[in-house]
N, C-alpha and C positions, 0 to 999 in steps of 0.2 A: 504494500500500500504506500501511497505517497501523500505528503501533507497537502491539504486543500488550500484554496485561496490563491490570490495573485502570484505570490512568490513560489508556489508549488504547482502552478498550472501546467497545461500541456503545451504552452508556447515553446518555441525553439530554444534550446539551451546551448551554452558554450562554456569555455573556460573550465574544462574538467567536470561538467555536470552542474555548475552553479546556475540558478535560475536567472532569466533576463531581469536586469534591475538590481541584482545583488552586487556587493562590493567585494572585489578580490583581495587577496592578501597584500597586494601592492597599492590598494586604494582605487583601482579602476572600476568603473561601472560595467557590468556584463551586458553586452548588447547582442542582438540577433546577428547571425552570420548572413542572413538574407540581405541581398543588395538593395531591395526595394523598401527596406524599413526606414521610415522617416525619423528625423530627430525628435519630433513631437511625440511620436509613438513610443520611442525609447524612453523619453523623459517620463511619460505617463506610467509606463510599466515600472520604472524605477521608483516613482512615488507610491504606486500601489504596492510594490514589493516591500517597501519600508513600512507602510501603514499596516500591512498584513503581519509583518514580523512583530511590530509593536503590539498589535492585537493579541497575537499568540502569546508573547511573553507576558503581557499584562494579565491576560486571562489565567495563565498558569500561576503567576505570582499571587495575585489577589484571590484567585479561586481557591488556592491552597489554604489561605487564612479563613475564608468563608466556609469552606467545606469542613475544615477541622473543627471550627466552632459548631457547625451543625451536627457533626458526628458526636462530639462530646455532649451537647445538649440532648440529643436523641438518646444517648446512653443513660444520662441522668433521668430523663423522663421515663425510660423503660424501667429503671429501678423503682421509680415512684409508682408506676402503673402496677407493678407486681408486689408492692408494699415491701420492697427490699430497702433497708436503711441506707441512706446516702452516706458515702464516706465523709467523715468529718476531719480526718487528718490532712493537713496541708500537703504533706509529702505524698500521700496517696492521690490526692486531687491533681497535683502537678505531674505525678508519674503518669496518670491517665492522659493528661494533656500531651505529654511528650510521646507516649506510645501511640496514641491515636492521631495526634496532630502532625508530628514529624515523621514517625516511622510508617504509619499506615497511609496517611493522606499524601505526604510529600513523596514517599517512596512509591505509592500507588500511581500518582500522577506522572512520575518519571517513567515508570514501566508502561503506562498507557500511552505516553507520548512516543516512546521508542517503538512500541507495537504499531501505533497508528501511522508513523512515518516510515516504517520498514527499516529502522536502524537497529544496530546491535549495541552491545556494551562497549565496543571500541569507541563509539561516539562520545562516551563520557571520560575517556582518557584516565582510567583508573589503573595505576601502576605502582609498583614498589618504589618507594623513595630512594634516591641515591644518597651518597654521603653529603654532597652539596645541599640536597633537599633537606637532609636532617638538620643542617646548620640553620637553614631558613626556618624550619619548624621550631627550633629552640629560640631564635632571636626575634622573629617577627611578632610574637605576642607581646614582647616588651616594647617594641616599636609602636604597637597599637596602643598600649597603655600610655606611652609618652605622648602620642597624638591626643588622647583623651585629656591628659593633663594640660596640654597646650590650649585646647579648646576651652576647657574649664577655666583656666587662668584668664584667657581672653574674655570670657563671659563675665567673670568677676570684675575685670577692669572696667566694664561698662555697667556694673551693678546687676548682673543676671546670674542666678545660680542654676545649675543643671537640674532638670527634673529627675527624681529618683526612679529607678526601675521598679516595677511592681514587686519583684522579689524582695527588694530592700524594705518594702512597706508592709510585709506580712506581719501579723500580730500573733502572739501566743506560740512562738516557736523558739527553740533553743539555738544557740550558736552552731551546734553540730549539724543542724538541718542543712546548712549551706554545703557542708562537706559531703553529705549524703547525695547531693545533686551532681557531684563531679562525674561519676560514672555515666550519668545520662548525657552530660555535655560532651564527653569524649566518644561515646558509642552511638548516640542518637542525634542530638541537636546539631553538633558540628557536621558530621557526615551527611545527614539527610537534608539539612538546609542547603549545604553546598552542592549536594547532588542535584537539587532542583534549580536553585538560583544561579549557580555558576555552571554546573555541568550541562543543564538543559537551556535555561533562559538566556544566559549570557552567550552561550555558544550559538543559539538560534539567532539572537540579535546581531551577532558578529557577521553573519552571512549578508546582512543588509546594511549595517551601519559601520562595519569595520571594528577593530579592537577597542579604540578609544570610545567611540559612541556606544558600543555594547557595554563596556564597563560602567559608563555614566548612567545609562538607562536602567541597567540591571540594579545598580546601586540605589537609584530613585525608588524602584519598586521594592527593593529589600528594606529601605528606610521606612517607607510608608506602611508596610505590613507590620512593622513594630510599633506603630503609633499607639495602639491600645495599651501597650506595656508602659508607656510614659504619659499618655494623655488622659488617664482616668482621674476622676475626682475634680478638685478645684485648682489644679496646677496652672500656674500662669502660662500664657501662650509663649512668652519669650523664653521661659525655662524649657518648655517642650521643644521649641525650635532649636535651642542650643543643644539639647540632648540628641535630637534627630540629626543635627549637623555633624556631631561627633560620630554618630552611627553611619551617616553617609560617607564620611571620610574613611572610616574603618572598612566599609564595604568596598570602597574604591581600592583600598589596599588588598583586600581579599581577591578582588577581581584581577588586580595587577599581578598578584602572585600566581594566580591560575594561568594568566596569559604568558607570564615569564617562564614558569616551570612546565606548562603544558601537562600538569599532573594534578588530577582532582584530589588524590590522596593527600598531597601536601597541604592544600588550602583547607581541606576538611580537618586535618590534624591541627593546623594553626588556629582555626576557629574554635575547636574543642579545647585546646590548651589555653587559649586566651580567655574563654568563658570560665574555665576552671580556676585560673589565677584570680579573676574577679571574685569568684565565690570564696576563695581563700581569704582575700582581702575583706570581704563582707563578714567572714567568720571572725577575723581578728577585731574588726570594728565593733561587732556585736559582743564579742567575748570580753574585750578590754575597753569598752566605751568610756568608762569613767577615767581610766588611766590615760587614754588618748586625749580626752578633753583637758585633763590637768597638764599634760605635756604641751598642748597647744597654748594654753594660757601662760605657761612659763615661757614659751617661745616668744609670745607677744610682748611679755615684760622685758625679755632680754633684747628684743629688737628696739623697744622703746628707749633702752639705755644706749 
């Protein structure tokens, strides 16, 4: 089967099978080999190809969020229908979200896309990391943390604080809760989010927009699907915007790593390790909150001198 729509239509193809209107690796627009093709027709198909690629990528990205929410809600309604007590443990509820939202929905959408377009697993570029890749996996998460700090400091310079992630706002949990989430980040969240958003969406967008455009557009989609994690409650819009900006920049780094290494395993591990480091930081902040506040106050006094 082949992907429907303008970019995957039955019009004449060239440049190794890329559809008319696609962008090749060297940035050229693929045109028909037919001599009677007008420039206007070529431009029209290029525009339609880009529009179709954006529709496919956006549908997969936002559809994953909507579908995962629907699946979790349906599960909870089913429990209520059969008078089965709803889980009250935050760990169980979040585990359900990870298992159904990331593993089932994102993994399922990826499998459905590969099947519908007649592609195999080679399309996803899943390979064993090299030694050089291992160095990237170790160093990149700390580069992401540094970027977050820079964005946060820039926000504070104009009087805006970052909006906290929903995980940091959970109540009635112990510090060890954050450490228990680390296996989910390494085995489910990192791999399956990157499987869909970099392996499928960014790769699909690259065919029509080239690497830079694909990274940017995939990052916008990735940023927006995380809006509920930062935009709930009465958080100020400026704070939400600052957090989403940091998320966008981080996503650009994820996408760039994928384009540079050509290996989905690398970016999946970087994502999982980065999230895990943040959870470890949340653990220490939650566990030693009073001590950290005291050190901060002492630091302010010392700076005053």
